[in-house]
C-alpha positions as CSV (number, residue, x, y, z in Angstrom):
1,E,-12.4,-47.7,56.9
2,K,-11.0,-49.2,60.2
3,S,-8.9,-52.2,59.6
4,C,-9.5,-54.0,63.2
5,A,-12.1,-54.4,65.8
6,I,-11.5,-54.3,69.6
7,W,-13.6,-55.7,72.3
8,S,-13.1,-56.4,76.1
9,S,-14.2,-59.9,77.6
10,A,-15.7,-57.8,80.7
11,G,-17.3,-54.9,78.5
12,P,-16.2,-51.4,78.6
13,L,-17.1,-51.2,82.6
14,V,-15.4,-52.8,85.0
15,Q,-14.8,-53.5,88.5
16,R,-11.3,-52.3,89.9
17,G,-9.2,-54.8,91.0
18,S,-10.6,-57.7,88.6
19,S,-8.8,-59.1,85.6
20,F,-10.1,-60.2,81.7
21,K,-8.9,-59.9,78.4
22,V,-8.7,-57.4,75.6
23,Y,-8.9,-58.8,72.0
24,C,-8.4,-57.4,68.6
25,T,-9.0,-58.9,65.0
26,F,-7.2,-57.4,62.3
27,D,-8.5,-57.2,58.4
28,C,-4.9,-56.2,56.9
29,R,-2.1,-57.8,55.2
30,G,0.4,-56.7,57.5
31,R,1.0,-57.8,61.4
32,G,-1.3,-56.3,64.1
33,S,-0.1,-54.7,67.2
34,M,-1.8,-53.7,70.5
35,F,-1.2,-50.5,72.7
36,S,-2.4,-49.0,75.9
37,D,-3.2,-45.2,76.9
38,H,-1.5,-41.8,75.6
39,P,0.8,-41.7,74.5
40,P,0.5,-45.2,73.0
41,T,2.7,-48.0,74.9
42,P,3.1,-51.1,73.0
43,Q,1.9,-54.3,74.9
44,K,3.1,-57.8,74.8
45,H,-0.1,-59.7,73.3
46,E,-0.6,-63.5,72.7
47,G,-2.2,-64.9,69.3
48,L,-5.8,-66.6,69.3
49,N,-5.7,-67.0,65.6
50,S,-4.7,-65.7,62.5
51,T,-6.6,-62.6,62.8
52,T,-7.0,-62.2,66.4
53,I,-4.7,-61.0,69.4
54,Y,-5.5,-60.8,72.9
55,F,-4.1,-59.0,76.0
56,N,-4.6,-59.9,79.6
57,V,-5.5,-57.0,81.8
58,L,-4.8,-58.1,85.5
59,N,-5.6,-56.2,88.4
60,I,-6.8,-53.1,86.8
61,T,-6.8,-49.8,89.1
62,K,-7.9,-47.3,87.0
63,N,-9.7,-46.2,83.6
64,R,-7.7,-47.4,80.8
65,T,-7.5,-47.1,77.2
66,Y,-6.4,-49.9,74.9
67,S,-5.8,-49.5,70.9
68,C,-4.8,-51.7,67.7
69,Q,-2.9,-51.0,64.7
70,C,-1.8,-52.7,61.6
71,S,1.8,-52.2,60.6
72,G,3.3,-51.1,57.2
73,P,4.1,-48.0,55.3
74,R,0.9,-46.8,55.0
75,P,-0.9,-47.9,58.1
76,P,-4.9,-47.6,58.3
77,D,-6.4,-46.0,61.0
78,P,-6.3,-47.9,64.4
79,C,-9.3,-48.9,66.6
80,G,-9.6,-48.0,70.6
81,L,-11.4,-49.1,73.2
82,D,-11.5,-47.2,76.8
83,I,-12.0,-49.2,79.9
84,S,-13.9,-47.4,83.0
85,A,-12.9,-49.3,86.1
86,G,-14.9,-48.3,89.6
87,Y,-16.9,-49.6,92.4
88,P,-20.6,-50.6,93.0
89,P,-22.0,-47.9,95.8
90,E,-21.9,-48.5,99.3
91,R,-24.9,-48.5,101.7
92,P,-25.6,-44.7,102.6
93,K,-25.1,-44.0,106.1
94,N,-25.1,-41.4,108.9
95,I,-28.1,-39.3,107.3
96,S,-28.5,-36.0,109.2
97,C,-31.6,-33.5,108.8
98,I,-32.2,-30.0,109.9
99,S,-35.6,-28.0,109.1
100,K,-35.1,-24.4,108.7
101,V,-38.5,-22.4,109.1
102,I,-39.0,-19.9,106.2
103,N,-42.1,-18.1,107.2
104,N,-45.3,-19.2,109.6
105,E,-46.7,-21.9,106.9
106,R,-43.3,-23.8,105.6
107,E,-40.4,-25.4,106.3
108,V,-37.2,-26.0,104.0
109,V,-35.8,-29.8,105.4
110,F,-32.0,-30.1,104.4
111,C,-30.5,-33.8,104.6
112,T,-26.8,-34.9,104.3
113,W,-25.1,-38.2,104.2
114,N,-22.2,-40.2,104.2
115,R,-21.9,-41.7,100.7
116,G,-19.1,-44.3,101.5
117,R,-15.8,-44.5,99.5
118,D,-15.6,-43.2,95.9
119,T,-17.0,-45.4,93.4
120,Y,-15.2,-43.6,90.5
121,L,-18.1,-43.4,88.3
122,R,-21.1,-41.4,88.0
123,N,-23.9,-42.3,90.9
124,S,-27.7,-41.8,90.8
125,L,-28.9,-40.8,94.2
126,V,-32.2,-40.7,95.2
127,L,-33.7,-39.4,98.6
128,W,-37.0,-41.0,99.6
129,V,-39.1,-39.0,102.2
130,R,-42.8,-40.0,104.1
131,T,-44.3,-37.2,106.3
132,V,-46.8,-37.3,109.3
133,S,-49.6,-34.6,110.2
134,G,-51.5,-35.7,112.8
135,N,-53.4,-39.2,111.9
136,H,-52.4,-38.9,108.1
137,T,-49.4,-40.0,106.3
138,D,-48.0,-39.0,103.1
139,G,-45.4,-40.5,100.6
140,P,-43.1,-42.0,100.2
141,V,-41.8,-39.3,97.7
142,S,-38.4,-39.2,96.0
143,Y,-35.9,-36.1,95.4
144,K,-33.1,-37.0,92.9
145,V,-29.4,-36.3,93.8
146,S,-26.6,-36.4,91.5
147,S,-23.2,-36.5,93.1
148,K,-20.0,-37.9,91.6
149,G,-16.3,-37.6,93.5
150,T,-15.9,-37.0,97.2
151,A,-18.3,-34.0,97.8
152,I,-20.7,-34.8,100.5
153,P,-24.1,-35.2,99.0
154,S,-27.1,-33.3,99.9
155,A,-31.0,-32.8,99.4
156,N,-33.6,-30.5,100.6
157,F,-37.5,-30.6,100.3
158,T,-40.3,-28.5,101.8
159,V,-42.8,-29.3,104.1
160,S,-45.9,-27.8,105.8
161,R,-45.6,-26.4,109.2
162,S,-48.3,-28.9,110.2
163,V,-46.1,-32.1,109.2
164,Q,-44.8,-33.4,112.9
165,L,-42.6,-36.3,111.7
166,I,-40.6,-37.3,109.2
167,S,-38.9,-40.8,107.8
168,V,-36.1,-40.7,105.0
169,W,-34.1,-43.1,103.4
170,V,-31.6,-42.7,100.3
171,Q,-31.1,-45.5,97.6
172,T,-27.9,-44.9,95.1
173,Q,-26.8,-46.8,92.3
174,N,-24.2,-47.1,89.2
175,P,-23.8,-49.6,86.7
176,L,-22.2,-51.7,89.0
177,G,-24.6,-51.9,91.6
178,S,-27.0,-50.3,93.7
179,A,-27.5,-50.0,97.7
180,V,-30.3,-48.3,100.3
181,S,-29.6,-47.0,103.6
182,I,-31.7,-47.7,106.7
183,I,-34.5,-45.6,107.3
184,T,-33.8,-42.6,110.0
185,N,-37.0,-41.2,111.8
186,Y,-37.2,-37.5,112.7
187,T,-39.3,-35.2,115.0
188,L,-39.5,-31.9,113.1
189,S,-39.6,-30.0,116.6
190,D,-36.3,-31.3,117.6
191,I,-34.5,-30.5,114.3
192,V,-36.3,-27.1,113.5
193,M,-33.8,-24.2,113.3
194,P,-35.0,-20.8,113.0
195,S,-33.6,-18.6,109.7
196,T,-30.4,-16.4,110.4
197,P,-31.2,-13.3,112.0
198,V,-30.4,-9.8,110.3
199,L,-28.4,-7.2,112.3
200,G,-28.9,-3.5,111.8
201,Q,-25.8,-1.2,112.0
202,P,-25.4,-0.6,115.5
203,E,-25.7,3.1,116.9
204,C,-23.4,3.7,120.0
205,S,-22.4,5.9,122.7
206,S,-19.2,5.9,124.6
207,R,-20.8,3.2,126.9
208,E,-23.3,1.4,125.0
209,C,-24.6,0.3,121.2
210,I,-28.2,-0.2,120.5
211,I,-28.7,-3.4,117.9
212,K,-31.6,-3.8,115.9
213,V,-32.5,-7.3,115.0
214,E,-34.3,-8.7,112.3
215,Q,-36.3,-12.0,111.9
216,S,-38.5,-13.4,109.8
217,V,-40.5,-15.5,112.4
218,R,-40.7,-14.6,116.4
219,T,-38.4,-16.8,118.2
220,Q,-38.2,-17.7,121.9
221,H,-34.6,-17.2,122.4
222,L,-31.9,-14.4,121.1
223,E,-28.3,-14.4,121.6
224,I,-26.1,-11.4,121.2
225,Q,-22.7,-11.8,121.5
226,Y,-19.5,-9.1,121.3
227,R,-15.9,-8.9,121.2
228,A,-13.4,-5.7,120.7
229,E,-9.5,-7.0,120.8
230,A,-10.0,-10.4,122.3
231,P,-10.4,-13.5,120.2
232,T,-13.3,-14.8,122.5
233,W,-16.9,-13.8,122.4
234,T,-19.1,-12.2,125.3
235,S,-22.5,-13.0,125.4
236,Y,-25.1,-10.6,126.4
237,S,-27.9,-11.8,128.6
238,D,-30.1,-9.1,128.8
239,S,-33.7,-9.0,126.6
240,G,-34.6,-6.8,124.3
241,V,-37.5,-4.6,123.2
242,Q,-39.8,-6.2,120.4
243,M,-40.9,-3.5,117.6
244,G,-42.8,-5.1,115.3
245,S,-40.6,-7.8,113.3
246,E,-37.6,-6.0,114.8
247,Q,-36.3,-6.3,118.3
248,V,-34.2,-3.6,119.6
249,W,-31.3,-4.6,122.0
250,P,-29.1,-1.8,124.2
251,I,-25.8,-3.7,124.8
252,S,-24.0,-1.7,128.0
253,S,-21.0,-1.7,130.0
254,L,-19.0,-1.1,127.0
255,E,-15.4,0.8,127.0
256,P,-15.0,4.1,125.1
257,Y,-13.3,4.6,121.8
258,R,-13.4,0.6,120.9
259,L,-14.3,-1.1,117.8
260,Y,-16.9,-3.7,118.8
261,H,-18.1,-6.6,116.5
262,F,-21.6,-7.9,117.2
263,R,-23.3,-10.9,116.2
264,A,-26.5,-13.0,116.9
265,R,-28.5,-16.2,117.0
266,S,-31.9,-17.6,117.4
267,K,-33.7,-20.7,118.4
268,F,-37.3,-21.8,119.4
269,S,-38.4,-23.3,122.5
270,T,-37.3,-26.5,121.2
271,G,-34.8,-27.5,118.5
272,L,-31.7,-26.3,117.1
273,W,-29.8,-22.6,117.2
274,S,-29.9,-20.8,114.1
275,Q,-26.5,-20.2,112.3
276,W,-24.6,-17.0,113.5
277,S,-25.4,-14.0,111.4
278,E,-23.0,-11.8,109.6
279,N,-20.9,-9.3,111.9
280,V,-21.4,-5.8,112.0
281,D,-19.2,-3.5,113.7
282,S,-19.1,-0.3,115.2
283,W,-16.9,2.3,117.5
284,T,-17.7,3.3,120.6
285,Q,-17.3,7.3,121.2
286,E,-14.6,8.7,123.1
287,E,-14.2,10.0,126.6
288,A,-11.2,12.2,128.2
289,P,-8.2,10.1,129.4
290,A,-9.1,8.4,132.2
291,K,-5.5,8.2,134.0
292,E,-2.5,10.7,134.0
293,L,0.4,9.9,131.8
294,D,3.6,7.8,132.8
295,V,6.0,10.9,132.9
296,W,9.9,10.3,133.4
297,Y,12.6,13.1,132.8
298,A,16.7,12.7,132.0
299,E,19.3,15.7,132.6
300,S,21.4,16.5,129.8
301,A,25.4,16.2,130.5
302,S,25.9,18.6,127.9
303,D,23.2,21.4,128.7
304,S,22.7,22.2,132.2
305,K,20.0,24.9,131.4
306,S,17.5,22.4,130.3
307,L,15.8,18.8,131.2
308,R,14.3,16.5,128.8
309,V,10.6,15.2,130.0
310,Y,9.4,11.7,128.5
311,W,5.9,10.2,128.8
312,K,4.9,6.9,127.5
313,E,1.9,6.5,125.0
314,A,-0.7,5.4,127.0
315,N,-2.9,2.5,125.9
316,I,-6.7,2.6,124.4
317,S,-8.2,2.2,128.1
318,I,-6.8,5.0,129.7
319,A,-6.3,7.1,126.1
320,R,-10.3,6.3,125.8
321,G,-10.0,8.3,122.7
322,K,-7.4,9.5,119.7
323,I,-4.7,11.6,121.3
324,I,-4.4,14.6,119.5
325,G,-1.6,16.2,121.3
326,Y,0.0,16.8,124.6
327,K,0.3,20.0,126.8
328,V,3.5,20.7,128.8
329,K,3.7,23.7,131.7
330,V,6.7,24.5,133.6
331,Y,5.5,26.1,136.9
332,R,7.5,27.7,139.8
333,P,5.6,27.9,142.8
334,N,6.9,31.1,144.2
335,T,6.6,32.9,141.2
336,G,4.1,31.3,138.7
337,L,4.2,30.1,135.0
338,V,7.3,29.8,133.3
339,S,6.4,28.0,130.2
340,N,3.4,26.5,128.3
341,T,3.7,24.8,125.1
342,N,1.3,22.5,123.1
343,I,2.7,19.5,121.5
344,S,1.9,17.2,118.7
345,A,0.7,13.5,118.8
346,D,3.7,11.8,117.5
347,V,6.0,13.6,119.9
348,R,7.2,11.7,123.5
349,N,9.9,13.6,124.9
350,Y,10.2,17.6,125.3
351,S,13.0,19.8,126.6
352,V,11.9,22.7,129.1
353,P,14.1,25.1,130.8
354,F,15.6,24.1,134.2
355,C,14.9,26.0,137.1
356,A,15.5,25.0,140.7
357,N,12.2,23.8,142.8
358,C,10.1,24.1,139.3
359,E,7.2,21.6,138.6
360,V,6.6,20.0,135.3
361,I,3.1,19.3,134.3
362,V,2.2,17.3,131.4
363,W,-1.3,16.4,129.9
364,A,-2.9,14.0,127.0
365,C,-5.4,15.8,125.1
366,N,-8.6,13.9,122.9
367,S,-11.4,15.3,121.4
368,K,-13.1,15.1,124.7
369,G,-10.9,17.0,127.2
370,L,-7.4,16.5,128.9
371,S,-5.9,13.4,131.0
372,P,-5.5,14.2,135.0
373,P,-2.2,16.2,135.4
374,A,1.1,14.2,135.4
375,R,3.6,16.2,137.5
376,I,7.2,15.7,138.1
377,T,9.3,17.9,140.3
378,I,12.7,19.1,139.0
379,H,14.7,19.8,142.3
380,H,14.9,16.9,144.9
381,T,16.8,16.0,148.0
382,K,19.4,13.7,147.6
383,A,18.8,10.6,150.1
384,K,21.2,7.9,151.0
385,P,21.8,5.5,147.6
386,L,20.6,1.6,147.8
387,Q,23.1,-0.3,148.9
388,D,22.8,-3.9,147.2
389,V,21.7,-3.2,143.6
390,Q,22.3,-6.4,141.8
391,V,22.3,-7.0,137.8
392,T,21.5,-10.4,136.8
393,A,22.2,-10.6,132.9
394,D,20.5,-14.0,132.2
395,N,16.9,-12.7,132.2
396,H,17.6,-8.9,132.2
397,T,16.7,-8.7,136.1
398,I,17.9,-5.8,138.2
399,S,17.4,-6.3,142.1
400,W,17.8,-4.5,145.0
401,S,17.4,-4.6,148.7
402,K,14.9,-2.4,150.3
403,P,15.9,0.2,152.4
404,E,15.3,-0.1,156.5
405,T,14.4,3.5,156.6
406,A,12.2,3.6,153.7
407,P,8.3,4.5,154.6
408,L,5.5,2.5,153.5
409,H,4.6,4.4,150.8
410,A,8.1,4.5,149.1
411,A,8.3,3.9,145.3
412,Y,10.6,3.0,142.4
413,V,11.4,3.9,139.1
414,V,14.1,1.7,137.1
415,E,15.7,3.3,134.0
416,W,18.0,1.9,131.2
417,Y,19.2,3.1,128.0
418,P,22.2,1.9,125.6
419,E,25.5,3.0,126.8
420,G,26.0,6.6,125.9
421,H,22.8,7.3,124.2
422,K,20.5,7.9,127.4
423,L,18.6,11.3,125.7
424,E,17.9,9.3,122.7
425,E,16.7,5.8,123.9
426,L,15.8,5.9,127.5
427,K,13.1,3.7,128.9
428,W,11.9,3.2,132.4
429,V,9.4,1.5,134.7
430,R,7.2,2.6,137.9
431,L,7.0,-0.2,140.7
432,G,5.6,0.0,144.1
433,G,7.5,0.4,147.4
434,N,6.8,-4.0,147.8
435,E,8.9,-4.5,144.5
436,N,12.4,-5.4,145.0
437,H,13.5,-6.4,141.4
438,A,12.4,-5.5,137.8
439,V,12.6,-7.3,134.5
440,I,14.2,-4.7,131.8
441,T,12.7,-5.1,128.2
442,G,13.6,-4.3,124.6
443,I,17.2,-5.4,125.0
444,K,19.0,-5.5,121.6
445,P,21.7,-8.1,120.8
446,F,25.5,-7.0,121.2
447,E,24.3,-3.8,123.0
448,C,25.6,-2.7,126.2
449,Y,22.5,-1.0,128.7
450,E,23.3,1.0,131.6
451,G,20.8,3.0,134.2
452,A,19.8,3.5,137.4
453,V,17.4,2.9,140.4
454,Y,15.5,5.7,142.0
455,V,13.7,5.5,145.3
456,F,11.1,7.8,146.0
457,Y,10.5,8.5,149.9
458,N,8.2,11.4,149.3
459,E,7.5,14.4,146.8
460,S,10.8,15.8,147.3
461,S,13.6,13.2,148.6
462,V,15.1,10.7,146.2
463,S,18.2,8.5,145.9
464,R,19.7,7.1,142.9
465,T,21.9,4.1,142.8
466,R,23.6,3.4,139.3
467,F,24.2,0.1,137.4
468,T,25.9,-1.0,134.1
469,G,26.8,-4.0,132.2
470,V,23.6,-5.4,131.1
471,T,23.5,-6.9,128.0
472,S,21.8,-9.8,125.7
473,L,24.4,-11.5,123.2
474,E,28.1,-10.7,123.5
475,S,31.0,-11.5,121.3
476,A,34.6,-9.9,121.3
477,P,34.6,-6.3,119.8
478,A,35.0,-6.1,116.3
479,A,37.6,-2.9,116.3
480,G,39.9,-1.4,118.6
481,P,39.8,2.5,119.8
482,S,41.4,5.2,117.9
483,V,44.4,6.5,119.5
484,Q,46.3,9.9,120.0
485,K,49.3,10.4,121.4
486,K,51.5,13.8,122.8
487,I,55.0,13.2,123.6
488,E,56.4,15.5,126.7
489,G,60.1,14.7,127.3
490,N,60.5,11.1,128.5
491,K,56.7,10.6,128.5
492,V,53.9,10.1,126.5
493,K,49.8,11.0,126.8
494,V,47.6,8.4,125.4
495,T,44.1,9.5,124.6
496,W,41.3,7.4,122.7
497,T,38.1,7.7,121.3
498,D,34.9,5.2,122.0
499,I,34.8,2.6,119.7
500,P,31.5,2.9,117.2
501,R,28.6,1.4,118.9
502,G,28.0,-1.3,116.2
503,Q,31.4,-2.4,117.0
504,R,31.6,-3.0,120.6
505,R,29.4,-5.9,120.1
506,G,28.6,-5.9,123.9
507,C,29.7,-4.4,127.2
508,I,33.7,-3.2,127.0
509,T,35.1,-4.7,130.5
510,K,39.1,-3.0,129.7
511,Y,41.0,-1.5,127.4
512,T,44.8,-2.4,126.8
513,I,47.6,-0.5,125.6
514,Y,50.4,-2.2,123.6
515,L,53.7,-0.5,123.6
516,Q,56.7,-2.0,121.9
517,I,60.0,-0.5,121.7
518,G,61.5,-0.9,118.1
519,S,60.9,-4.3,117.0
520,G,61.6,-5.9,120.6
521,D,60.0,-5.9,123.5
522,L,56.4,-5.5,124.0
523,Q,54.8,-4.1,127.3
524,P,50.9,-3.8,128.1
525,Y,49.0,-1.5,130.2
526,S,45.6,-3.0,131.1
527,I,43.3,0.3,131.2
528,S,39.9,1.0,133.2
529,T,36.9,1.6,130.9
530,S,36.0,4.7,132.9
531,E,39.5,6.3,131.7
532,K,40.3,8.4,128.5
533,L,43.8,9.5,128.9
534,Y,46.7,7.2,130.3
535,I,50.5,8.6,131.0
536,I,53.3,6.3,130.3
537,K,56.3,8.1,132.2
538,D,60.1,7.3,132.0
539,L,60.9,6.2,128.5
540,S,64.3,6.0,127.2
541,P,65.3,7.8,123.7
542,A,64.0,5.2,121.4
543,D,61.7,4.2,118.3
544,Y,58.0,3.3,120.0
545,S,55.0,1.5,118.4
546,L,51.9,1.9,120.1
547,W,48.3,0.4,119.8
548,M,45.0,-0.6,121.9
549,T,42.5,-2.9,121.9
550,A,39.4,-3.4,123.7
551,S,37.9,-6.6,125.7
552,T,34.5,-7.6,126.5
553,A,33.6,-10.8,129.0
554,V,33.7,-13.2,125.9
555,G,37.0,-12.0,124.6
556,E,39.7,-9.4,123.2
557,G,39.1,-7.6,120.0
558,P,41.4,-6.6,117.4
559,A,43.9,-4.1,117.5
560,G,43.4,-0.3,116.6
561,H,45.3,1.9,114.3
562,K,49.0,1.8,115.4
563,I,51.0,4.8,116.1
564,H,54.8,5.5,115.8
565,F,56.8,7.9,118.0
566,F,60.3,8.7,118.6
567,I,61.8,9.8,122.5
568,H,64.6,12.3,121.8
569,Q,67.8,12.8,124.5
570,N,66.7,15.1,126.9
571,T,67.8,18.6,125.8
572,Q,67.6,20.2,129.0
573,L,70.4,18.0,130.7
574,S,73.0,18.7,127.8
575,L,72.5,22.4,128.3
576,L,73.0,22.0,131.9
577,L,76.1,20.3,131.6
578,V,77.2,23.1,129.5
579,C,76.6,25.7,131.7
580,V,78.5,23.8,134.9
581,I,81.4,23.4,132.2
582,V,81.5,27.1,131.4
583,S,81.3,28.4,135.0
584,L,84.4,26.0,136.1
585,I,86.5,27.6,133.1
586,A,85.7,31.1,134.6
587,L,86.2,30.0,138.2
588,F,89.6,29.1,137.2
589,L,90.8,32.0,135.1
590,L,89.4,34.1,138.1
591,C,91.8,32.1,140.3
592,L,94.3,32.8,138.1
593,C,94.0,36.7,137.9
594,Q,94.6,36.3,141.7
595,S,98.4,35.6,141.4
596,S,100.9,39.1,140.9
597,A,103.1,37.1,138.7
598,V,100.3,36.3,136.3
599,K,99.0,39.8,136.7
600,Q,102.5,41.2,135.3
601,R,102.8,38.8,132.5
602,F,99.0,39.3,131.5
603,W,100.1,43.2,131.5
604,V,102.8,43.1,128.9
605,F,100.7,40.6,126.8
606,F,98.4,43.3,127.0
607,Q,100.5,46.1,125.7
608,C,101.8,44.1,123.0
609,L,98.7,44.1,121.7
610,M,98.1,48.1,122.0
611,L,99.4,50.6,119.8
612,D,102.5,52.9,120.4
613,A,100.7,56.3,120.0
614,V,97.5,57.2,118.7
615,P,97.3,59.2,115.3
616,D,96.2,62.9,115.6
617,P,93.6,63.6,112.7
618,A,94.5,67.3,112.6
619,N,97.8,66.9,112.2
620,S,97.5,64.7,109.1
621,K,98.7,65.6,105.4
622,W,95.4,65.9,104.3
623,A,94.0,68.2,106.9
624,K,97.1,70.5,106.2
625,E,96.4,70.5,102.5
626,C,92.6,71.3,102.8
627,A,93.5,74.3,105.0
628,Q,96.1,76.0,102.5
629,E,93.4,75.7,99.8
630,K,90.8,77.5,101.7
631,V,92.9,80.5,102.1
């Protein structure tokens, strides 16, 4: 048994914002306490008498739980009270009804309304309906709806197709009160809506799709919309052909090889449009490509016997199908075919043999045929280059002045590529004769681009004007050039290799060679970026250090690796000096020999060195003894 009883002065259901008292009466020896919520939080209560305490609840804003319990070493079970706090319902408003035709005999009316603020209590809602058919009035009839929380309440009911007018109103109530909306009247013909059409799977050719539309009842209006990649829908206005419960609609003026989405809705002569049907999708069939490919070429600096031909992937409106491959033919007008090659669909360039006056022809292929041929003439007559080609780096714009002698049908090609990587990353754009600028795209930050502007005056005459120094973001280089040396006497030949592409950080504007004698003076030499060799002459014998840096428009990068070398004394000069001294001594001796006194003294000195008589071996003792033994 519980040792206490708990109750509220306002009951277990109160309106939010109200104030009341919660009482506890105890039947125990110990002291009683009051708590709220979970986990139980002690409340500061007041005593009413020796067995009863109470707590003042002020401005309650949510559901609460109160409990009471006796204290002691073995307290009995507590007693508790749940208080629900809410609001009485507001008057329903904005009743909106539509009538959906199920078949030729009956309709279903759907009504929704605004229930007002959340009461935080369970509400009982009733929709009242009165109908008028001709001079006959039925009702009112009630339809119960249960709604709790913030969900929009709704109700539906069935009426005969003969009903012309309806009157609806909503009554709502909960334990704190009730409310009734105003009466809303509808003419069914104004709110009638056909059921949603059902579309069959379209059957498509390259330019037309035939769609079957099924409806439960016949309507006076049917709208079909379609779209491909575009986000907006296009309405088709032509009428279809009724075939029993279906209508057949031919949707024409479509593009080949596109995925089209279709939807439909219908309407009676009066009333509302139905909801849109579910989308159905279908591809139109392919056609042969509509235009020639955009083709360009590049000559290899290392291989003069070949030419690389490039082409852009055609967009879907030109390709008109899935490209399954390409054909490249090299043709010499005088002698005929040079080569004919089939290339897979994922390739965008091909190297062909170079031959003077040859023509390269490229086709794109899909399942329906070939594109018109795209032609490139390999050999051109060189015309005068453009005089005023300017590079605007801010928005990557290449501009030029139109040649005064250019014919009306002159055309331009602007090509660009990362510095030193023409064959791998060539891009280009074709422009008409009235253009005088091009915005190049695909520029990567910290990359330097170069290119050229070509002017085609006719099929065989073309001029080329080169440009450099196009970049996006720049910074100082991240590394210096790698240096090599070759010493020749008192001069040194310095060569270097380019900084790796990822460390250039923009367009290199100059190189600087730093030469240091021992640990003393430092001599800089500024070098153009077009140079790859520099000779430093007239160096004195000494120990030298040498290194290089590279610079962009932003600043100078760090030094490359340092090399050391020594310039020795000129050995050729020493040898020449020795020869001069020997020659002078010989000349002096020759002059002395011209004097007779000198000659006489020289002869006496020579005689002293000579023996008085030359021994005869035949008269030697050894020879005589040998002769006697033989006898």
